[in-house]
C-alpha positions in Angstrom: 114.2 84.5 122.1 111.7 86.0 119.7 109.2 84.4 118.6 110.0 80.8 120.6 113.2 81.0 117.6 116.4 81.0 119.3 119.0 82.3 116.7 121.6 80.3 117.9 120.0 76.7 116.9 117.0 77.9 114.3 117.7 77.9 110.5 118.0 81.0 108.5 115.2 79.6 106.2 113.2 79.1 109.1 113.5 82.8 110.0 113.3 84.3 107.0 109.9 82.3 106.3 108.3 83.6 109.4 109.3 87.2 109.0 107.5 87.0 105.6 104.2 87.0 106.7 105.0 90.4 108.2 106.1 92.4 105.5 104.0 95.5 105.1 102.7 94.9 101.3 101.3 92.0 102.7 99.7 93.6 105.8 98.9 96.7 103.8 97.1 95.3 100.6 94.3 98.2 101.0 96.2 101.0 102.3 94.3 104.0 103.4 95.1 107.5 102.1 96.5 108.3 105.4 98.5 105.2 105.3 99.8 106.3 102.1 100.8 109.6 103.1 103.5 108.5 105.3 106.7 108.2 103.9 109.0 104.6 104.2 112.4 104.0 104.6 114.5 101.1 104.0 117.6 100.4 104.4 119.3 97.2 104.2 122.4 95.2 102.2 122.2 94.0 98.9 122.6 90.4 100.6 119.6 91.1 102.6 117.8 87.5 103.3 115.1 88.9 106.2 113.0 90.7 104.0 112.2 90.4 100.4 114.3 92.4 98.0 110.7 92.9 96.5 109.4 94.6 99.1 110.7 98.5 98.4 108.6 98.1 94.9 106.0 96.2 96.9 104.9 99.1 98.7 105.7 101.7 95.8 103.1 99.5 93.7 100.3 100.2 96.3 101.2 103.9 96.5 103.8 104.4 98.9 106.5 106.7 98.9 109.2 104.3 99.3 113.3 105.6 99.9 116.0 102.9 100.0 119.7 102.7 100.9 120.8 99.6 100.2 124.6 99.0 101.2 126.6 96.6 98.5 128.5 95.0 101.0 126.0 94.4 104.1 122.9 92.2 104.8 119.6 92.9 106.8 119.3 96.6 108.6 123.1 97.1 107.0 124.2 96.1 110.6 128.1 96.8 109.4 127.4 100.2 107.9 125.1 101.6 111.4 127.2 104.9 111.7 126.1 105.7 107.9 122.6 104.3 108.0 121.6 106.7 111.1 123.5 109.4 109.6 121.4 108.8 106.6 117.9 108.1 108.6 118.5 111.1 111.1 118.9 113.2 107.9 115.6 111.7 106.3 113.4 111.8 109.4 114.6 116.0 109.7 113.2 116.3 106.2 110.2 115.0 106.4 109.7 116.6 109.9 110.4 120.0 108.1 108.1 119.6 105.2 105.3 118.3 107.4 105.5 121.5 109.0 
């Protein structure tokens, strides 16, 4: 149960509409220079339906450095490809930590 929505009974479209308001690009319409220095990694599937497929482009248009990994045969957070997802994410994060030092 999240946000009073039971995923077993709540229609998927209602869940998607609820989450739409929380998209980063909608929350940060005028990001600070400190926020823009923070890289963003988005990992999803080509069948993503919970987060707008335009979100990476919207964030890039705001000036964020967005890295995107998309699995063609998966949906939200690439759940069917978690091993590859986690490996890519760990390597991405390690590279960012090295760059920051």
